[in-house]
C-alpha angles and dihedrals in degrees: 000000000000111000104190142341121199117193138193121029109263119222132174135202132177093226141021088234091065092046094049092051095048094046092044094223110208149146096312092058127089119200117206111196145116123278092235089057096042101050103055097045115009103037093072091063092070090220121197095211126100116265123206120192110212095208091066087070099045142319132251127023121348121285131186090248094052093047095049090051092052090045089057090052093050091053089066090069132069090231124179096176136028113210111199114198113176149051131307096301093055094044096048093049092047091056089059094046093065095053129108128187102071136040102207130055093234090054091050090056090049094048105035093139091058098050119118132192113249100174138034114260125211118181126198111183116212097189129057102235121052099076083191092128088080100039134083095221131102118188116207132176103244098211096198091055095041094228142082119257135183122242110207129192138144085231090066096067111111117241091224134012113204123198114205113171090194089081093061093061096091098034111135112242095243091053090049091049098048094042094049091047086053088056089051090052089051092051095046096044093048090048092052094044111120089229095053116130131205088257097052090043089058091062094042094051094046090051091050091050094049094046096047091046088057093045091052088054090052090050090053103036106025137254097303090064092082091076090066088062100037095122091047091053090051091051092044090052090051092049092049087051090055089051097052095037086066099041109017130229125277145209097333092061092040092057094044095064097069095056091039092052097047102033099027093235110173113258097246092049094048091051090049089057093066105025101095096032091055091047089050089051091052089048090056093047100046131030105186141022122056093348091059090046091051091051090052091051093048094046093048092050093051097043091048088050091055097254111125128351127272090236094048117129090214111113119243092248093051090047089051090053090053092049093048090051087058089054096043126342111242119242130218119242090245089067087067093049100267113151134197091260090064096061101080095041090048091054092046092048091050092053094042099044109024106056089122087068102030091060087064094057115126088241127004115273124207124223089251091055092048090049090051091054090051089050091050091052096048 
């Protein structure tokens, strides 16, 4: 049985300037990024490579239409390397840009086993949540299907993941909060995955510890405290990515795709909707095993961080809910426009389209149970 796979190589630099010099960025490189990321940090380097701004091809999270348009633009260049500098949208699109074996996005989904890598891929995350720099998954909104789906291929692993804390300096607080909560979801879901190994658990647990330590500091000192731990959040996100790249995420992610696809809710926010409710459902269904171990880990992290007392009767999951509300109060689905009539179709779509994720749930969930969680979150 495979115990763990870690791809790609992981590098770190204090600044983009140092990275650009060491990697000798030039005319055979294409940078995919956002203009608001490029101008404050990268523009001063006077780079000779082509630069593509994702937002010129569509806003929000990646769709099949947006990705195909950027793919057409990349084909105009004799590119040897794709440099992705950004959050989840940038990273997911970049993974598709390096593929050969199909011309259209729909064909890529149909022929994932046949896809090959045609260009080198270097990923620099600029948020502290996606972990996507170390996974071989790209999640696109398939507009014809009305839901998000993951494209998975060994060819989609980056060749190098590069951590540069400099990019987190101007991150808005809400983006930090939702992206880091996303990293926590990755770590917890990969830990609870039935296929988790002692090696993958090591990365998941360390990520949980680092994230909750930072959240306890926020609860005590206020929202600006996260900047003291920016590099730690970036590392924790990467470690959580290693965890779920080996095991996959579960029901939280599966349920998030329906609301994200229809109402264009950012990925971190949509995961946050269902994180605690799914954990509470697991807690009702199982009393021992990995769920009990997770609760002990969570409780110890929070108590050691000064949030909650060791003799408190509050369950670890309820205490986690309270801590997360200190970081960013959770919203209801109705605040994004979801209505009662969406609940049944959302549950059906989750069961029909997200079996890749549902099979990783800590315990199997029925369609009725999934529908009940949607109802609870409305």
